[in-house]
N, C-alpha and C positions, 0 to 999 in steps of 0.2 A: 970401202973400209976406212980409208983415211978421213973421209968426210964425216963418218960416224964417230971416229975418235975425236975429231975437232969439236963436234957437237957435245960429246961427253965432257971434254976438257972445259969448254965454255960453261957448261952447266955446273961443274964442280967449282970453277972460279966464282960463279955467282953465289953458290952456297957458302963458300968460304968467306966471301965478303960480308954476307949476311951474318954469319956466326961471329966474325970479328967485330962487326959494328954493334951486335947485340950485347957484347960484353962491356961496351963503353958506358961509363956513367953519364955521358953527354947525350942528350936526346934532342931530336928535331921536334918541331911543333906537332907534327903528325904522330911521332913515336910517343911524345909526352901525353897527347890526348888519349892514345890507346892505353898507356900506362895508368892514367887517372880514370879511364873509362868515362870520358866526357867527350863532347864533340869538339872539333877543331875551332869552331866558331866561338864556343863558350870559353875555351882556353885562350884564344886571342883576346877576348873581352877581359879576362882576368889579367892578362899581360898588359893591356892598354890601361887598365885601372891601377896598375902598379901593385897588384896583389901577388904576383909571382916575379921572382928575380930572373932576368934573362941575361945572356952573354952574347955579344956580337962577335962573330968570327969572320975573318976574311975568307972568301971562297973563290978568289981568283978573278972576280968581277968587281965593278965599281961598288956594288952593294954587298954588304956582308950578310951572312946567314945568322939566324938566331938559334941559340941552343939553350936548353934548360938542364940543370944538373939534377940527378935523381935525389940527392940528399936534400936539396931545396924543396923538391916536390914532396918528399917523405915528411919533412918537418911541417910543411903546410897541411898535409893530411892528418898527421898525428896530433899536432898542437895548434893548428890553425894560425901559425906564426911563421914568418920567414926565419931562416937559420940564424941570422944575425941577432934576432930578437929573443932567442931562446935563453932561458935562465940556465945556470950551471947544472942544477938537477935534471932539467930537461935535456941538456946536452949529454949528460951521463946516461940518461934513459935511451937516447938515440944510439949511443955507443954500445949499450947492452943489447939493443935490438940489431946491432951491426948495420945501422942505416947511415952512419956517418963514417967517412974515411979517416 
């Protein structure tokens, strides 16, 4: 009985972590490729060509992890531009679509 409860608790913990991480605007390369519906390889190519803005985060090791922000991805999808290069009307449009924080 106790072993079954431990298994249930572990499963609930995993589900909770997934729900919490899915609400974050910060995406890993894998999550971003799913979000954009493209392969990870293609996404990494876009990143290496500087077509998408990435952010390095420390992950407790010598190498940092790479994250992409949903707003940057959305601006690239909607206007084919990075968020920094959007005009004022385009930024307003993003806010109306509730794509920008």
